[in-house]
Structures are given as C-alpha cells and as structure tokens.
CHARMM internal coordinates of N, CA and C (Angstrom, degrees):
IC EDIT
DIST 1 N 1 CA 1.4381
DIST 1 CA 1 C 1.5293
ANGL 1 N 1 CA 1 C 110.26
DIST 1 C 2 N 1.3277
ANGL 1 CA 1 C 2 N 114.89
DIHE 1 N 1 CA 1 C 2 N 147.29
DIST 2 N 2 CA 1.4522
ANGL 1 C 2 N 2 CA 120.73
DIHE 1 CA 1 C 2 N 2 CA 176.59
DIST 2 CA 2 C 1.5215
ANGL 2 N 2 CA 2 C 109.68
DIHE 1 C 2 N 2 CA 2 C -95.63
DIST 2 C 3 N 1.3104
ANGL 2 CA 2 C 3 N 115.94
DIHE 2 N 2 CA 2 C 3 N 140.09
DIST 3 N 3 CA 1.4609
ANGL 2 C 3 N 3 CA 119.48
DIHE 2 CA 2 C 3 N 3 CA 177.29
DIST 3 CA 3 C 1.5115
ANGL 3 N 3 CA 3 C 109.70
DIHE 2 C 3 N 3 CA 3 C -77.82
DIST 3 C 4 N 1.3074
ANGL 3 CA 3 C 4 N 116.13
DIHE 3 N 3 CA 3 C 4 N 144.35
DIST 4 N 4 CA 1.4564
ANGL 3 C 4 N 4 CA 120.49
DIHE 3 CA 3 C 4 N 4 CA 177.21
DIST 4 CA 4 C 1.5210
ANGL 4 N 4 CA 4 C 108.82
DIHE 3 C 4 N 4 CA 4 C -81.55
DIST 4 C 5 N 1.3084
ANGL 4 CA 4 C 5 N 115.74
DIHE 4 N 4 CA 4 C 5 N 136.26
DIST 5 N 5 CA 1.4584
ANGL 4 C 5 N 5 CA 120.62
DIHE 4 CA 4 C 5 N 5 CA -173.39
DIST 5 CA 5 C 1.5187
ANGL 5 N 5 CA 5 C 112.71
DIHE 4 C 5 N 5 CA 5 C -85.10
DIST 5 C 6 N 1.3268
ANGL 5 CA 5 C 6 N 114.38
DIHE 5 N 5 CA 5 C 6 N 148.75
DIST 6 N 6 CA 1.4575
ANGL 5 C 6 N 6 CA 121.80
DIHE 5 CA 5 C 6 N 6 CA 176.41
DIST 6 CA 6 C 1.5244
ANGL 6 N 6 CA 6 C 108.27
DIHE 5 C 6 N 6 CA 6 C -106.94
DIST 6 C 7 N 1.3160
ANGL 6 CA 6 C 7 N 116.44
DIHE 6 N 6 CA 6 C 7 N 162.34
DIST 7 N 7 CA 1.4631
ANGL 6 C 7 N 7 CA 119.41
DIHE 6 CA 6 C 7 N 7 CA -176.07
DIST 7 CA 7 C 1.5206
ANGL 7 N 7 CA 7 C 112.90
DIHE 6 C 7 N 7 CA 7 C -75.06
DIST 7 C 8 N 1.3384
ANGL 7 CA 7 C 8 N 119.16
DIHE 7 N 7 CA 7 C 8 N -14.96
DIST 8 N 8 CA 1.4544
ANGL 7 C 8 N 8 CA 120.05
DIHE 7 CA 7 C 8 N 8 CA -175.87
DIST 8 CA 8 C 1.5260
ANGL 8 N 8 CA 8 C 112.67
DIHE 7 C 8 N 8 CA 8 C -63.94
DIST 8 C 9 N 1.3132
ANGL 8 CA 8 C 9 N 118.52
DIHE 8 N 8 CA 8 C 9 N -32.97
DIST 9 N 9 CA 1.4570
ANGL 8 C 9 N 9 CA 120.29
DIHE 8 CA 8 C 9 N 9 CA -179.97
DIST 9 CA 9 C 1.5307
ANGL 9 N 9 CA 9 C 111.34
DIHE 8 C 9 N 9 CA 9 C -66.42
DIST 9 C 10 N 1.2964
ANGL 9 CA 9 C 10 N 117.11
DIHE 9 N 9 CA 9 C 10 N -48.48
DIST 10 N 10 CA 1.4638
ANGL 9 C 10 N 10 CA 121.36
DIHE 9 CA 9 C 10 N 10 CA 178.72
DIST 10 CA 10 C 1.5177
ANGL 10 N 10 CA 10 C 110.59
DIHE 9 C 10 N 10 CA 10 C -68.72
DIST 10 C 11 N 1.3159
ANGL 10 CA 10 C 11 N 117.22
DIHE 10 N 10 CA 10 C 11 N -39.53
DIST 11 N 11 CA 1.4694
ANGL 10 C 11 N 11 CA 121.51
DIHE 10 CA 10 C 11 N 11 CA 178.19
DIST 11 CA 11 C 1.5188
ANGL 11 N 11 CA 11 C 110.14
DIHE 10 C 11 N 11 CA 11 C -57.57
DIST 11 C 12 N 1.3279
ANGL 11 CA 11 C 12 N 117.13
DIHE 11 N 11 CA 11 C 12 N -46.82
DIST 12 N 12 CA 1.4649
ANGL 11 C 12 N 12 CA 120.75
DIHE 11 CA 11 C 12 N 12 CA -179.22
DIST 12 CA 12 C 1.5148
ANGL 12 N 12 CA 12 C 111.77
DIHE 11 C 12 N 12 CA 12 C -62.45
DIST 12 C 13 N 1.3193
ANGL 12 CA 12 C 13 N 118.01
DIHE 12 N 12 CA 12 C 13 N -34.63
DIST 13 N 13 CA 1.4611
ANGL 12 C 13 N 13 CA 120.96
DIHE 12 CA 12 C 13 N 13 CA 177.80
DIST 13 CA 13 C 1.5276
ANGL 13 N 13 CA 13 C 111.26
DIHE 12 C 13 N 13 CA 13 C -70.00
DIST 13 C 14 N 1.3283
ANGL 13 CA 13 C 14 N 116.94
DIHE 13 N 13 CA 13 C 14 N -42.92
DIST 14 N 14 CA 1.4559
ANGL 13 C 14 N 14 CA 120.96
DIHE 13 CA 13 C 14 N 14 CA -176.22
DIST 14 CA 14 C 1.5171
ANGL 14 N 14 CA 14 C 113.00
DIHE 13 C 14 N 14 CA 14 C -74.63
DIST 14 C 15 N 1.3231
ANGL 14 CA 14 C 15 N 117.22
DIHE 14 N 14 CA 14 C 15 N -38.89
DIST 15 N 15 CA 1.4619
ANGL 14 C 15 N 15 CA 121.67
DIHE 14 CA 14 C 15 N 15 CA -174.60
DIST 15 CA 15 C 1.5158
ANGL 15 N 15 CA 15 C 112.67
DIHE 14 C 15 N 15 CA 15 C -105.71
DIST 15 C 16 N 1.3129
ANGL 15 CA 15 C 16 N 118.37
DIHE 15 N 15 CA 15 C 16 N 14.12
DIST 16 N 16 CA 1.4677
ANGL 15 C 16 N 16 CA 123.36
DIHE 15 CA 15 C 16 N 16 CA 177.98
DIST 16 CA 16 C 1.5250
ANGL 16 N 16 CA 16 C 112.97
DIHE 15 C 16 N 16 CA 16 C 52.27
DIST 16 C 17 N 1.3156
ANGL 16 CA 16 C 17 N 115.05
DIHE 16 N 16 CA 16 C 17 N 44.00
DIST 17 N 17 CA 1.4735
ANGL 16 C 17 N 17 CA 123.13
DIHE 16 CA 16 C 17 N 17 CA 177.52
DIST 17 CA 17 C 1.5317
ANGL 17 N 17 CA 17 C 113.43
DIHE 16 C 17 N 17 CA 17 C 58.88
DIST 17 C 18 N 1.3359
ANGL 17 CA 17 C 18 N 116.64
DIHE 17 N 17 CA 17 C 18 N 24.60
DIST 18 N 18 CA 1.4624
ANGL 17 C 18 N 18 CA 121.85
DIHE 17 CA 17 C 18 N 18 CA 176.08
DIST 18 CA 18 C 1.5224
ANGL 18 N 18 CA 18 C 107.84
DIHE 17 C 18 N 18 CA 18 C -86.63
DIST 18 C 19 N 1.3181
ANGL 18 CA 18 C 19 N 117.04
DIHE 18 N 18 CA 18 C 19 N 110.92
DIST 19 N 19 CA 1.4648
ANGL 18 C 19 N 19 CA 121.42
DIHE 18 CA 18 C 19 N 19 CA -175.48
DIST 19 CA 19 C 1.5134
ANGL 19 N 19 CA 19 C 113.88
DIHE 18 C 19 N 19 CA 19 C -86.02
DIST 19 C 20 N 1.3350
ANGL 19 CA 19 C 20 N 117.57
DIHE 19 N 19 CA 19 C 20 N -0.34
DIST 20 N 20 CA 1.4646
ANGL 19 C 20 N 20 CA 120.19
DIHE 19 CA 19 C 20 N 20 CA -178.80
DIST 20 CA 20 C 1.5280
ANGL 20 N 20 CA 20 C 112.01
DIHE 19 C 20 N 20 CA 20 C -62.43
DIST 20 C 21 N 1.3096
ANGL 20 CA 20 C 21 N 117.65
DIHE 20 N 20 CA 20 C 21 N -40.36
DIST 21 N 21 CA 1.4662
ANGL 20 C 21 N 21 CA 119.95
DIHE 20 CA 20 C 21 N 21 CA -179.88
DIST 21 CA 21 C 1.5115
ANGL 21 N 21 CA 21 C 110.96
DIHE 20 C 21 N 21 CA 21 C -66.32
DIST 21 C 22 N 1.3183
ANGL 21 CA 21 C 22 N 117.16
DIHE 21 N 21 CA 21 C 22 N -40.60
DIST 22 N 22 CA 1.4660
ANGL 21 C 22 N 22 CA 120.59
DIHE 21 CA 21 C 22 N 22 CA 178.42
DIST 22 CA 22 C 1.5241
ANGL 22 N 22 CA 22 C 110.80
DIHE 21 C 22 N 22 CA 22 C -62.99
DIST 22 C 23 N 1.3275
ANGL 22 CA 22 C 23 N 117.09
DIHE 22 N 22 CA 22 C 23 N -39.60
DIST 23 N 23 CA 1.4591
ANGL 22 C 23 N 23 CA 120.46
DIHE 22 CA 22 C 23 N 23 CA 178.10
DIST 23 CA 23 C 1.5292
ANGL 23 N 23 CA 23 C 110.38
DIHE 22 C 23 N 23 CA 23 C -68.71
DIST 23 C 24 N 1.3299
ANGL 23 CA 23 C 24 N 116.17
DIHE 23 N 23 CA 23 C 24 N -40.96
DIST 24 N 24 CA 1.4649
ANGL 23 C 24 N 24 CA 120.86
DIHE 23 CA 23 C 24 N 24 CA -179.85
DIST 24 CA 24 C 1.5253
ANGL 24 N 24 CA 24 C 111.86
DIHE 23 C 24 N 24 CA 24 C -60.96
DIST 24 C 25 N 1.3337
ANGL 24 CA 24 C 25 N 115.50
DIHE 24 N 24 CA 24 C 25 N -41.97
DIST 25 N 25 CA 1.4604
ANGL 24 C 25 N 25 CA 120.40
DIHE 24 CA 24 C 25 N 25 CA -177.79
DIST 25 CA 25 C 1.5305
ANGL 25 N 25 CA 25 C 112.69
DIHE 24 C 25 N 25 CA 25 C -91.33
DIST 25 C 26 N 1.3270
ANGL 25 CA 25 C 26 N 116.20
DIHE 25 N 25 CA 25 C 26 N -0.65
DIST 26 N 26 CA 1.4589
ANGL 25 C 26 N 26 CA 121.78
DIHE 25 CA 25 C 26 N 26 CA -179.13
DIST 26 CA 26 C 1.5227
ANGL 26 N 26 CA 26 C 111.82
DIHE 25 C 26 N 26 CA 26 C 54.98
DIST 26 C 27 N 1.3285
ANGL 26 CA 26 C 27 N 116.19
DIHE 26 N 26 CA 26 C 27 N 55.20
DIST 27 N 27 CA 1.4600
ANGL 26 C 27 N 27 CA 122.66
DIHE 26 CA 26 C 27 N 27 CA -178.10
DIST 27 CA 27 C 1.5183
ANGL 27 N 27 CA 27 C 109.55
DIHE 26 C 27 N 27 CA 27 C -105.35
DIST 27 C 28 N 1.3085
ANGL 27 CA 27 C 28 N 115.77
DIHE 27 N 27 CA 27 C 28 N 130.09
DIST 28 N 28 CA 1.4559
ANGL 27 C 28 N 28 CA 121.66
DIHE 27 CA 27 C 28 N 28 CA 173.22
DIST 28 CA 28 C 1.5224
ANGL 28 N 28 CA 28 C 107.31
DIHE 27 C 28 N 28 CA 28 C -84.18
DIST 28 C 29 N 1.3297
ANGL 28 CA 28 C 29 N 117.43
DIHE 28 N 28 CA 28 C 29 N 112.75
DIST 29 N 29 CA 1.4582
ANGL 28 C 29 N 29 CA 121.23
DIHE 28 CA 28 C 29 N 29 CA -175.62
DIST 29 CA 29 C 1.5234
ANGL 29 N 29 CA 29 C 113.38
DIHE 28 C 29 N 29 CA 29 C -73.69
DIST 29 C 30 N 1.3226
ANGL 29 CA 29 C 30 N 117.03
DIHE 29 N 29 CA 29 C 30 N -5.82
DIST 30 N 30 CA 1.4668
ANGL 29 C 30 N 30 CA 119.78
DIHE 29 CA 29 C 30 N 30 CA 176.99
DIST 30 CA 30 C 1.5201
ANGL 30 N 30 CA 30 C 112.72
DIHE 29 C 30 N 30 CA 30 C -89.43
DIST 30 C 31 N 1.3355
ANGL 30 CA 30 C 31 N 116.83
DIHE 30 N 30 CA 30 C 31 N 1.19
DIST 31 N 31 CA 1.4566
ANGL 30 C 31 N 31 CA 120.45
DIHE 30 CA 30 C 31 N 31 CA 176.31
DIST 31 CA 31 C 1.5290
ANGL 31 N 31 CA 31 C 110.49
DIHE 30 C 31 N 31 CA 31 C -73.74
DIST 31 C 32 N 1.3051
ANGL 31 CA 31 C 32 N 114.25
DIHE 31 N 31 CA 31 C 32 N 159.56
DIST 32 N 32 CA 1.4586
ANGL 31 C 32 N 32 CA 119.88
DIHE 31 CA 31 C 32 N 32 CA 172.96
DIST 32 CA 32 C 1.5278
ANGL 32 N 32 CA 32 C 107.49
DIHE 31 C 32 N 32 CA 32 C -94.52
DIST 32 C 33 N 1.3257
ANGL 32 CA 32 C 33 N 118.29
DIHE 32 N 32 CA 32 C 33 N 154.74
DIST 33 N 33 CA 1.4738
ANGL 32 C 33 N 33 CA 120.17
DIHE 32 CA 32 C 33 N 33 CA -175.60
DIST 33 CA 33 C 1.5273
ANGL 33 N 33 CA 33 C 114.16
DIHE 32 C 33 N 33 CA 33 C -54.38
DIST 33 C 34 N 1.3038
ANGL 33 CA 33 C 34 N 117.64
DIHE 33 N 33 CA 33 C 34 N -36.25
DIST 34 N 34 CA 1.4719
ANGL 33 C 34 N 34 CA 119.84
DIHE 33 CA 33 C 34 N 34 CA -178.58
DIST 34 CA 34 C 1.5171
ANGL 34 N 34 CA 34 C 112.48
DIHE 33 C 34 N 34 CA 34 C -70.12
DIST 34 C 35 N 1.3315
ANGL 34 CA 34 C 35 N 117.76
DIHE 34 N 34 CA 34 C 35 N -11.94
DIST 35 N 35 CA 1.4608
ANGL 34 C 35 N 35 CA 121.25
DIHE 34 CA 34 C 35 N 35 CA 179.70
DIST 35 CA 35 C 1.5270
ANGL 35 N 35 CA 35 C 113.30
DIHE 34 C 35 N 35 CA 35 C -91.20
DIST 35 C 36 N 1.3199
ANGL 35 CA 35 C 36 N 118.53
DIHE 35 N 35 CA 35 C 36 N -5.29
DIST 36 N 36 CA 1.4520
ANGL 35 C 36 N 36 CA 121.06
DIHE 35 CA 35 C 36 N 36 CA 177.12
DIST 36 CA 36 C 1.5187
ANGL 36 N 36 CA 36 C 109.93
DIHE 35 C 36 N 36 CA 36 C -78.64
DIST 36 C 37 N 1.3206
ANGL 36 CA 36 C 37 N 116.69
DIHE 36 N 36 CA 36 C 37 N 138.55
DIST 37 N 37 CA 1.4543
ANGL 36 C 37 N 37 CA 118.17
DIHE 36 CA 36 C 37 N 37 CA 174.99
DIST 37 CA 37 C 1.5368
ANGL 37 N 37 CA 37 C 109.38
DIHE 36 C 37 N 37 CA 37 C -83.96
DIST 37 C 38 N 1.3015
ANGL 37 CA 37 C 38 N 116.66
DIHE 37 N 37 CA 37 C 38 N 169.13
DIST 38 N 38 CA 1.4605
ANGL 37 C 38 N 38 CA 120.93
DIHE 37 CA 37 C 38 N 38 CA -174.25
DIST 38 CA 38 C 1.5183
ANGL 38 N 38 CA 38 C 112.56
DIHE 37 C 38 N 38 CA 38 C -63.54
DIST 38 C 39 N 1.3244
ANGL 38 CA 38 C 39 N 117.58
DIHE 38 N 38 CA 38 C 39 N -39.30
DIST 39 N 39 CA 1.4591
ANGL 38 C 39 N 39 CA 120.26
DIHE 38 CA 38 C 39 N 39 CA -179.53
DIST 39 CA 39 C 1.5246
ANGL 39 N 39 CA 39 C 111.93
DIHE 38 C 39 N 39 CA 39 C -65.03
DIST 39 C 40 N 1.3194
ANGL 39 CA 39 C 40 N 116.68
DIHE 39 N 39 CA 39 C 40 N -42.16
DIST 40 N 40 CA 1.4627
ANGL 39 C 40 N 40 CA 120.28
DIHE 39 CA 39 C 40 N 40 CA 178.54
DIST 40 CA 40 C 1.5163
ANGL 40 N 40 CA 40 C 110.81
DIHE 39 C 40 N 40 CA 40 C -64.67
DIST 40 C 41 N 1.3230
ANGL 40 CA 40 C 41 N 116.79
DIHE 40 N 40 CA 40 C 41 N -42.16
DIST 41 N 41 CA 1.4681
ANGL 40 C 41 N 41 CA 120.92
DIHE 40 CA 40 C 41 N 41 CA 178.73
DIST 41 CA 41 C 1.5326
ANGL 41 N 41 CA 41 C 110.25
DIHE 40 C 41 N 41 CA 41 C -62.91
DIST 41 C 42 N 1.3183
ANGL 41 CA 41 C 42 N 116.91
DIHE 41 N 41 CA 41 C 42 N -43.79
DIST 42 N 42 CA 1.4591
ANGL 41 C 42 N 42 CA 121.19
DIHE 41 CA 41 C 42 N 42 CA 179.65
DIST 42 CA 42 C 1.5347
ANGL 42 N 42 CA 42 C 110.60
DIHE 41 C 42 N 42 CA 42 C -62.43
DIST 42 C 43 N 1.3273
ANGL 42 CA 42 C 43 N 116.97
DIHE 42 N 42 CA 42 C 43 N -45.84
DIST 43 N 43 CA 1.4671
ANGL 42 C 43 N 43 CA 120.51
DIHE 42 CA 42 C 43 N 43 CA -179.87
DIST 43 CA 43 C 1.5239
ANGL 43 N 43 CA 43 C 111.06
DIHE 42 C 43 N 43 CA 43 C -64.11
DIST 43 C 44 N 1.3053
ANGL 43 CA 43 C 44 N 117.17
DIHE 43 N 43 CA 43 C 44 N -38.05
DIST 44 N 44 CA 1.4636
ANGL 43 C 44 N 44 CA 121.22
DIHE 43 CA 43 C 44 N 44 CA 179.53
DIST 44 CA 44 C 1.5283
ANGL 44 N 44 CA 44 C 110.72
DIHE 43 C 44 N 44 CA 44 C -66.20
DIST 44 C 45 N 1.3215
ANGL 44 CA 44 C 45 N 117.67
DIHE 44 N 44 CA 44 C 45 N -42.92
DIST 45 N 45 CA 1.4589
ANGL 44 C 45 N 45 CA 120.22
DIHE 44 CA 44 C 45 N 45 CA 178.60
DIST 45 CA 45 C 1.5298
ANGL 45 N 45 CA 45 C 111.27
DIHE 44 C 45 N 45 CA 45 C -68.32
DIST 45 C 46 N 1.3245
ANGL 45 CA 45 C 46 N 117.33
DIHE 45 N 45 CA 45 C 46 N -34.97
DIST 46 N 46 CA 1.4803
ANGL 45 C 46 N 46 CA 119.86
DIHE 45 CA 45 C 46 N 46 CA 176.65
DIST 46 CA 46 C 1.5292
ANGL 46 N 46 CA 46 C 110.83
DIHE 45 C 46 N 46 CA 46 C -64.14
DIST 46 C 47 N 1.3126
ANGL 46 CA 46 C 47 N 117.09
DIHE 46 N 46 CA 46 C 47 N -43.05
DIST 47 N 47 CA 1.4714
ANGL 46 C 47 N 47 CA 121.09
DIHE 46 CA 46 C 47 N 47 CA 177.55
DIST 47 CA 47 C 1.5373
ANGL 47 N 47 CA 47 C 110.83
DIHE 46 C 47 N 47 CA 47 C -61.87
DIST 47 C 48 N 1.3196
ANGL 47 CA 47 C 48 N 116.13
DIHE 47 N 47 CA 47 C 48 N -39.52
DIST 48 N 48 CA 1.4714
ANGL 47 C 48 N 48 CA 119.82
DIHE 47 CA 47 C 48 N 48 CA 179.36
DIST 48 CA 48 C 1.5326
ANGL 48 N 48 CA 48 C 110.22
DIHE 47 C 48 N 48 CA 48 C -65.28
DIST 48 C 49 N 1.3311
ANGL 48 CA 48 C 49 N 116.79
DIHE 48 N 48 CA 48 C 49 N -43.71
DIST 49 N 49 CA 1.4698
ANGL 48 C 49 N 49 CA 119.97
DIHE 48 CA 48 C 49 N 49 CA 179.28
DIST 49 CA 49 C 1.5297
ANGL 49 N 49 CA 49 C 111.03
DIHE 48 C 49 N 49 CA 49 C -64.30
DIST 49 C 50 N 1.3212
ANGL 49 CA 49 C 50 N 118.03
DIHE 49 N 49 CA 49 C 50 N -39.35
DIST 50 N 50 CA 1.4652
ANGL 49 C 50 N 50 CA 121.17
DIHE 49 CA 49 C 50 N 50 CA 177.44
DIST 50 CA 50 C 1.5172
ANGL 50 N 50 CA 50 C 110.96
DIHE 49 C 50 N 50 CA 50 C -65.26
DIST 50 C 51 N 1.3100
ANGL 50 CA 50 C 51 N 116.80
DIHE 50 N 50 CA 50 C 51 N -36.81
DIST 51 N 51 CA 1.4607
ANGL 50 C 51 N 51 CA 121.45
DIHE 50 CA 50 C 51 N 51 CA 179.78
DIST 51 CA 51 C 1.5252
ANGL 51 N 51 CA 51 C 111.06
DIHE 50 C 51 N 51 CA 51 C -66.56
DIST 51 C 52 N 1.3209
ANGL 51 CA 51 C 52 N 116.52
DIHE 51 N 51 CA 51 C 52 N -41.24
DIST 52 N 52 CA 1.4650
ANGL 51 C 52 N 52 CA 121.71
DIHE 51 CA 51 C 52 N 52 CA -175.82
DIST 52 CA 52 C 1.5220
ANGL 52 N 52 CA 52 C 112.93
DIHE 51 C 52 N 52 CA 52 C -85.40
DIST 52 C 53 N 1.3295
ANGL 52 CA 52 C 53 N 115.69
DIHE 52 N 52 CA 52 C 53 N -12.36
DIST 53 N 53 CA 1.4436
ANGL 52 C 53 N 53 CA 120.79
DIHE 52 CA 52 C 53 N 53 CA 171.50
DIST 53 CA 53 C 1.4558
ANGL 53 N 53 CA 53 C 117.96
DIHE 52 C 53 N 53 CA 53 C 82.39
END
COOR INIT
IC SEED 1 N 1 CA 1 C
IC BUILD
C-alpha cells in the first residue's frame, strides 16, 4: 500500500521549512491536499508567489 501524502512535505520544500507562513495563514500541515478549502489554497499560492517575486 502507498501512504497518503500530507502537505507538510511539499510545504517544507517550497518554503524552506519556514513555518511563519503556515502560522500566518493558520494552516495545519498534517492535512492532506484534498482537505484544503479554496480560500486557504489561494492564500497559500499568493504567499508563495510573493516569496518568489
């Protein structure tokens, strides 16, 4: 069986293990991607775009 992935692994790769964004957006990193609502996903992608410039 394959384990189902959580967002914390990808989050740590994208944000270099900086937990400030997760705290700011109040995101539980143990959630699976399908459990994120649209607003949270949008805010997370906006933060990533701002970070990368």
